[in-house]
PAVOTI-808671 format. One line per 2 residues: for each residue x negated, y negated, z of C-alpha. Coordinates in steps of 0.5 Angstrom, whole numbers, plus 500, padded with zeros to 3 digits. Example, Ala and Ser with C-alpha at 12.3 -4.5 7.8 and 13.67 -1.06 7.14 Angstrom:
<atoms>
475:509:516; 473:502:514
</atoms>
This chain:
<atoms>
500:500:500; 497:493:498
496:488:504; 501:483:504
497:476:504; 499:472:510
498:465:512; 499:463:519
501:456:521; 500:455:529
496:461:530; 493:459:537
500:457:540; 504:463:543
508:466:537; 502:465:533
497:469:537; 503:475:538
503:475:530; 496:476:530
497:482:536; 501:485:531
497:485:525; 491:488:529
496:494:531; 497:495:524
491:495:521; 490:494:513
497:492:512; 495:484:512
490:480:510; 490:473:513
489:468:508; 489:462:512
489:460:520; 491:453:522
491:450:529; 492:443:532
486:441:537; 485:449:540
478:449:536; 475:454:540
480:459:539; 482:458:532
474:459:531; 474:466:535
480:468:530; 477:466:524
471:470:526; 476:476:527
481:475:521; 476:472:517
481:468:513; 479:463:506
482:457:509; 483:454:516
486:447:518; 486:443:524
489:436:527; 484:431:525
477:430:522; 474:430:529
477:437:530; 474:439:523
467:437:525; 468:441:531
470:447:528; 464:446:523
459:446:529; 462:453:531
459:456:525; 465:459:522
465:464:516; 461:462:510
465:459:505; 471:458:509
475:451:507; 476:446:513
482:441:511; 486:437:516
493:434:517; 499:435:514
496:435:507; 491:441:509
498:444:512; 502:443:506
496:445:501; 495:452:505
503:453:505; 503:452:498
497:456:496; 499:461:490
495:467:493; 500:467:499
506:473:499; 508:470:506
507:464:511; 509:464:518
510:457:521; 509:457:528
508:450:529; 511:445:534
516:440:533; 518:436:526
511:437:524; 513:443:521
518:441:516; 513:439:510
509:445:511; 516:449:510
519:446:505; 512:447:501
512:454:502; 519:454:499
518:450:493; 512:455:492
517:461:492; 514:464:498
517:468:503; 517:463:510
517:467:517; 520:461:521
519:460:528; 519:453:527
526:451:528; 525:444:527
524:445:519; 531:447:519
534:442:524; 531:436:521
531:438:514; 537:443:513
540:439:507; 534:439:503
533:447:503; 539:450:500
537:447:493; 530:448:494
531:456:495; 535:456:489
530:453:485; 524:457:487
528:464:490; 524:464:497
527:467:502; 527:464:510
526:470:515; 528:468:522
523:469:528; 527:466:534
529:472:537; 536:470:537
536:468:530; 533:474:528
538:478:532; 544:475:528
540:476:522; 540:483:524
547:483:526; 550:480:519
548:486:516; 554:490:519
559:486:514; 560:481:509
559:474:510; 566:472:509
568:477:514; 564:473:520
569:470:524; 564:467:529
556:467:532; 555:468:539
548:465:540; 546:467:547
542:463:552; 538:465:558
540:459:562; 533:457:563
530:455:570; 536:451:572
542:455:571; 543:455:579
541:449:581; 546:443:583
547:438:578; 546:433:584
538:435:584; 536:434:577
534:427:578; 528:431:583
526:436:578; 518:436:577
514:437:571; 511:444:574
519:446:576; 521:445:569
515:449:566; 517:455:570
522:459:565; 524:465:569
524:470:563; 520:467:557
512:465:557; 512:459:552
508:452:550; 511:446:555
515:443:549; 519:449:548
519:450:556; 522:443:557
527:444:552; 529:451:555
530:447:562; 535:442:559
537:447:554; 536:443:548
533:449:545; 539:452:545
542:446:542; 537:446:536
538:453:535; 545:452:534
544:447:529; 538:451:526
544:457:525; 548:453:521
543:451:516; 540:459:516
547:462:516; 551:457:513
556:457:518; 561:451:521
558:449:528; 565:450:530
564:458:529; 557:458:533
559:459:540; 553:459:546
554:464:551; 549:465:557
546:471:559; 541:470:564
538:478:563; 535:476:556
537:483:553; 542:481:549
539:476:544; 545:474:540
552:477:537; 556:477:531
564:477:531; 568:480:525
574:478:523; 577:485:525
574:483:532; 569:487:533
562:484:536; 556:487:534
550:485:538; 542:486:538
539:488:545; 532:489:547
527:487:552; 525:480:551
519:481:547; 517:476:542
513:481:538; 519:484:536
522:479:531; 516:477:529
514:484:527; 521:484:524
520:478:520; 513:479:517
514:487:515; 521:485:512
524:489:509; 521:495:513
523:496:519; 516:498:524
516:503:529; 514:500:535
515:500:543; 516:493:544
522:491:547; 524:498:549
530:498:554; 532:502:560
539:501:560; 541:505:566
535:501:569; 538:494:567
544:496:571; 548:490:568
549:485:563; 552:478:565
555:473:561; 557:466:562
561:460:559; 556:454:559
556:448:563; 556:442:558
557:437:564; 550:440:567
547:441:560; 549:435:556
544:437:550; 548:442:548
554:438:547; 549:432:544
547:438:539; 554:440:537
556:433:536; 550:432:531
551:438:528; 558:435:526
555:429:524; 551:432:519
547:428:515; 541:425:518
544:426:526; 540:432:527
534:429:525; 535:423:530
537:428:536; 530:431:535
526:426:534; 529:422:541
528:429:544; 521:430:542
519:423:545; 523:424:551
520:431:552; 513:428:551
515:422:555; 517:427:561
511:431:561; 507:425:562
511:422:567; 514:416:564
521:418:565; 525:423:570
528:430:568; 536:427:567
533:421:563; 531:426:557
538:427:555; 540:420:557
535:418:552; 538:422:546
545:420:547; 543:413:547
540:414:540; 545:419:538
551:414:539; 548:408:536
545:413:530; 548:411:523
548:417:519; 546:418:512
550:423:510; 547:426:503
540:425:505; 533:426:501
526:427:504; 525:420:505
531:419:508; 529:424:513
522:422:514; 524:415:515
530:417:520; 524:421:524
520:415:524; 525:410:526
528:414:531; 522:415:534
520:408:535; 527:406:538
526:412:543; 519:409:545
522:402:545; 527:405:550
523:408:554; 519:401:554
524:397:556
</atoms>
């Protein structure tokens, strides 16, 4: 079997590292064409020596110089920034690109991948949250496929195989509830950075950990599901499931519900995407159902977690509204992690931005990029005040 040529964007993050572990466990199945990182140059250099890619991309010229000094492979082509990312995403040699970048910074690379007609294994949900309106026509033209890596969207993708698209009644998107599911709302103003970073189930990077604590992560996943599965926002229901064993469900028009279950291990959805259409033999995520004992489900409290309401509103507004919510959220999370705002101010800032946003209903790429830039500036201005 010919090795699949794969570029990994964000190879030093948790998803990127897990993907490389899956690849190591299956020798001969992949050729790593490119690896990219932000500022974690030392880990990237170690990955380069092990996987021997032809291309590497880092955050800026400073990190590019640092990487060169670490004596990477002879002949390695090193570039940086958005231009470098989009170039490796569009490489004609790629069979697949895995986008594990964080935030809206992943959008242009995802677009470059599908425009090049390459399959996109997508862990960067913000690509579809921000640029959802752009992808449908690009995929129609190029024939590329988007293969979701988020555990919830991978679960939905698998469940949808049980019926036809016009037989789907709704998607049931599960959420762990994050670290503050049982905490009193009146104490949210006292939540510290350390408390918000302590997720009870998943080990993740700081940005997604804070998104999980506010439940904006689930709101963004709702918007992503709308574009990924061509389903109206009203047909996506969020359900709290603290055990994180049922990763999502699909209800069909005959009232049958199909669920995908596994222990919370990201290697399973990563493997499902990068080996698609093959299902890989693996022990990752195996469940002892008797040992699990019980599976609980609850309605989410949108008063306690207003991010869910705001994300759904943005999905209903459409156009540039999701891009505005995402930009405001990224600025708010960055500011919370830096100690400039409190925990409850994250969603207060997002709501302030959304209420005032003037939606462009049928945006092009320039409209989306301008929205992202302008919203960030407005958010910084509000924080400054």
